[in-house]
N, C-alpha and C positions, 0 to 999 in steps of 0.2 A: 633522472633517468625515466624514460617512458616504458611502462610495463606492457601496454597494448598499443600497437600501431596498425591502423587500417588505412589503406590507400587505394583510391579509385575502385572501390568494391562494387560489383554488379552481380545480380542474380536474376536470371530469366528462366521461365518454364515454357515448355512447348505444350500448346493446347490443341488437341486433336478432336474433331467433331465426332469421329467414329473410331473404335479401337483398331479396325482393320486398316485405317489410314497410316498407321505406323509401319505396317508391312509394305503397303503400296509405295510409301515414300522410299523404301530401300531399293525397290526394283525400278521405279520410273525416274529416280534421282531428281525429283522435283519436290519442293516443299509442300507438304499437305497439312501444315500446322500453322498456327498463329503464335507469335511470341508474346508472352505476358511478362512485362518488366516488373518484378517484385521490388528490387532495389537497384538504384542507379547512382553512380558517382558518390559513394559514401566514403568520406575521408575524415579521419580524426585520430587523435592520439590521447592516451590516458596515462598520466604520470604515475609513478610508484607511490602507493599510499593514498591515492585519490579514489573516490567512488563516483560512478557514472549512473545516472538515472535515465532510462529510455522511456519516452512518452510519445503519445500519438493516438489517433483514432484506431478503432478496430479495422484490421486489414491494411494498415499503413506499412507493414513490413517489420515490426518490432521483433516478433518471435523468430522470423527468418534471420534477422541480423544476429540474434543470440545463437541460433543453430550454426551459423557460419563461424562465429567466434570460437565455439567449442569443437568444431570439426565434424559434426554429425551431418552437415550439408556442405557440399563443395561449391565455391563461387564460380560463376560463369567467367568472370575476369576480375582482376584486382589482386591485391596482396593483403595478407593478415599476418602480423608478427606478434607472438605472445611470448614474453620472457618469464619462464618459471612454470610451475605445475598449476594446472587449472582443474577446478571441479565445478559441476553445474547441476542445477535443478531446473529441468525443463518440463516436458510433459509428464503427467503422473504415470509412474511405472516404467519410465524410460531407463534402460540399463538393468532392469530386473528380469529374472527368469520366473515366469508365473508358477511353474511347478516346484521351484525351490522354496524352502522355508526362508523366513526372514534372516535367520542366522547364516544360512549358506549364501544368501545374496549379499550379506556383509562382506564375505570373503571375495565373492565375484566382483562386486563394485570396487572394493578397495584395490584389488589387483588391476582393474581397468584404469584406476586413477594413479597407478604407478607405485603403490605402497609395496615394499618388499614383503614377501610371504612371512618372514620371521617377525615382522612388526605387527601384522594384523591381529594375532591373538592378544597383544598388549592393548589394542584399541577396542577389542570386541566388547568387553564389559562396559566400558565408558559409553560406547554407541548404544548398547541395549538400555543402559540406565537413562541416558538422555532421551531416548525415543519413548520410554515408558510403555513399551509394548508388552512386557511381562510374559505371560503365558503364550501370547500370540506370536512371539518371536520364533517359535518352533512349528508354526503352522504355515502352509503354502501361501505365498503372497497373493495368489489369485483369489483368496478369500478375504483380502484386506479391503477396507473402505478407502475412499480418497484421502481422508484424514490420516489413516494409518500409513498409507504410501508416503505422504509428505513427512510424517514423523521419522520414518526410517531413512528416507532419502536425504533429508536435511541433516540428520544426525551423522550419517556417513560422510557427506560432503564437507561438513565443517570440522569433524573430528580428525580428518586426515591432514588438516592444516595446509590447505593449498595456498599458493601465492596469489591466485586470481579466483574469485568466487563469482559465478554467474547464476542469477536467480530470476526466473520468469514467473511472476505472480504467485509464488509459493505461499505467501502470507495470507492469501485469500481463502485458504482451506485449513481446516483444523479448529480445535476448540480454543477458547480464550487463554487457558493456562499455558498451552503449548505455544501459542502465538507470542506470549510474553517471553518465554524462554528463547524463541527464535530472535526476537528483537534484541534481547540482552546479548545473545551470541554474536549478532551482526554488529552491535556497538563495540563489543570486545574485539571483533575482527578489525574494525576501523582503528581502534586504539593501538593495535599491534602494527599499524601502518601497512596492512594488507590492502590489496586492490579489489574492488567489487564492482560488478555491473548488475544493475537491478532494474527490471522492467515491471511497471505497475501502473494501474489506473488510479491508485490512491495518491493524489497530489501531496497530501500531508506527509506520507512516508517518503516520497521523493525528495521533498524539501528538507526533511529532518535527517535522512540517511545518506543523502548524496551531495557531493560538492559541486558536481557538474551535471547539467541536464542536456540530453540530446533529443530534440523534437523531430520526429520523422513524419512527413506528410506525403502520402501517395508515393512512397518508395524513395523519397529524397530528403536530405537534411534541410529542414526549414530554418532551425536555429540551434545553436549550441553555445553554452556559456554557464554563468552562475545559476545554480538550480532555482533559487528564489525568483530571479528575474525571468527565466524561461518559463517557469510554472505560471507566473503571473500573466505572461503573454498568451500562453496556451489556454488559460481559463478565460481570458477576454475573448479569444477566438471562439471557444466553445459556447460561451454565453451569447455572443453575437449571432451565431447561427442557430441557437436555441435547440441544440441537438445533444447536449451533454447532461442529460438528466441524472446520470450516475455521479454527478459531482458530490452527492451526499456521501460517497465513499471517503471523502476527505475527513469525515468524522467517523473513524472506523468503529463499528459496533462489534461487540463480542458475538462470535458465531459458535454454535454448538454442533459438533459432529454427533449424529444420532445413534446409530447402531453400535459402533465400536466404543463410543464414550460410555454408553449405558452399560455395555458388557464389562468394561474394564473397571469403571468407577462405582457403578451402582448408586447406592445412597450417598456416596461421598461426593457426588457431583456438586451438591449445594455447598459443601465445606470448602470447595476450591474457589468460591467467589470471594473476592477481597473486600467488597463493600456492597451496600444496597442503598439506592436512592428511595427514600420513603415517600416524599412529597416534593412537588415543584409547583410554584405559584408565581403570579405576577401581581404586584401591588402598586397602587397609586401613590402619589407623594404623601397622602394622608394615611397610608398604611392599610387601605382597604383593598381586598382582593378584587381584581377587575378582569373582564374579558373584552372590554372595548377601550381603546387607547386614544385619547385626544391628541391632535397633531402637536408635535414639538413639546410634549409634556415630559416631566421627569418620572421615571418608573423604577421599581426595584424588582429584580429577579431573585427568588429565594428558593432554596432546596434544603431538605433535611436528609442527612446522610448517616448511615450506621456502618461502622467498621466491623467486618466479620472475621478478620484474622489479625494476629499480632504482627508487629513490625511492617505495617503497610505504609508506604510512602507514595505520594502522588500529587497531582495538580487538579484544580477545580476548573470547570469551564461552563460557559453558557453560549448558546447560539440561537439565531433566528432563522427559521425555515419558512420559505414561502409555500403555503399549502397547495397552491394550484399545480405546481410542477416539481415539488420537493427540491427546489434549488436552495442551496445554502446562501443566505444573504449577508450574514455577519457572524463572526466567531471570536469570542474573547476567552482567554485562559489565564491562569495564574503562573505562567511560565516566566516569572519575573522575580526579582529579589524582594525580600521583605514579607512574603506571604507564607504562613506555616505549611510545610509539606510533609511533616512527620519526622520520625516514624510514629505511627499511631498504634494503639492497642485494641485488641478485640473487645467489643462492647462500647467503645467510644462513639459518641454521637455529636454531630456538628450541624449547626445552621449556617449555611453559606449564602451570602447575599451579595448582590452586585447592583449598584445604582447606575442607571443609564440616564445621562443628561440629554434633554431635548431629543426625545425619540424621533428619528428623522425619516423613517419609512412612511411612504404616502399610502393612500387608500388601498386597502386590500386585506387579505386574511393571512395570518401567520401563525406559527407555533413557536413557543420558546422550548429549547432543548437544554436540559441540564446534563452534565457529564462529569465523571471522575476518571482521570487518566493516571497511568503510572508515572514514576519520577521523570522519565525521559520525555513524557508527553506523546509517545508514539503508539501506545496501546490503551484503549479505553476499557476500563473495568465494567462500567455501567453507564447507560444513558436513559433518560426518561423525558417524555414529551409532556408539555402543559396542555390545558384545554385550548381550543382554537381562540386566537386573538383577532379581533376586528379593529382595524385602524379607521377612525372616523374620516370621512371625506374632507379634503381641504383644497383650497384654491391653488392651482398650479398644474404643471405637467412634469413628467419624469418619474423615476423610481424613488427619489429622495426629496424631502423638504429640508432646507437648511436654515438654521437661525442666522440672521445676518443684520448688519447695520449699514444703512446707506449714508454717505456724506457727499454733498455736492457743493463745491466752492467755486464761485465765479472768479475768474482770474482777471486782473486788471490788464488792459491793453498797454 
């Protein structure tokens, strides 16, 4: 059964050169505007229990599509059918009354989402506990930071258990601890066979959280299909036009909300870290630390990690970043069987190493990046860069040098 059906969806906006042209148009009955086509001929269906990732360049029409799905914007033409209750996280503060406290906005938002009035008090404490707003829940939301808005909005939207959850870049705001809770809640949402529509510039999250990816380019569907396949095509497109410097977002770094986090947590901020990367180094085959890499040589990446909390589970990872434009060149993680993932105890220390055979990147400067992720591999607790690495010049062209063996056999006539 399809949970969301979109057919021939179009959205146009009228662009006027001057405000008075709107009034002139009414009297002279001649168009004084230009049409801007935001979305054209969008058609897709999303089955029950599947998650859809929406990707594309800035200005492609992704956010407009999400607004159309939830009904905050009306289409110019086309049809949208959604089966079941829908909840959404779009712009920060959307659906909140700025003069109301966080607690009053819980009742307001829950009512807008169709929750019966008698059921809202039963959800109130769970929403407040999940949002971790504490004292701030009884302060006007106009005093909230962006991270606090997201905490409250995400808590309400997911606690009311909608059939369809729509999220627009919500994971890019907020501190690391709350991002982890959001990822866990979204994974739980998927396990319950709920439907999710998720828009993000983080290709890593799109691949891990979504079954299907929808690539929008200049208001039209360019591709739709398996998320891993579509993300690969999109990354190739971005790399070819050399305009996607934000690909580094595929290795999500912990972000810290400044004012509200300091006010709420104070000195406990450090305690919320799950681990700490003490050192990262690159070694030659002889075990010597190096900053220059000979072509096609074997190297070892090594980092020392200290666990700061009990019952930490996670994955280890290394990446190579091209220093000229911060493009992610290669990424390797322990998201495989047979590698210890915990649970680890506070005070445990580990030396994590990875041997890279025949380092294939050609002449240039790189950084090695070490990271520790949670068990799902979706949230990175900590990342740390090495010193700059210079790859010695070698004969050839292209981005990579490959170890190879030629064999030429003359065939008898």
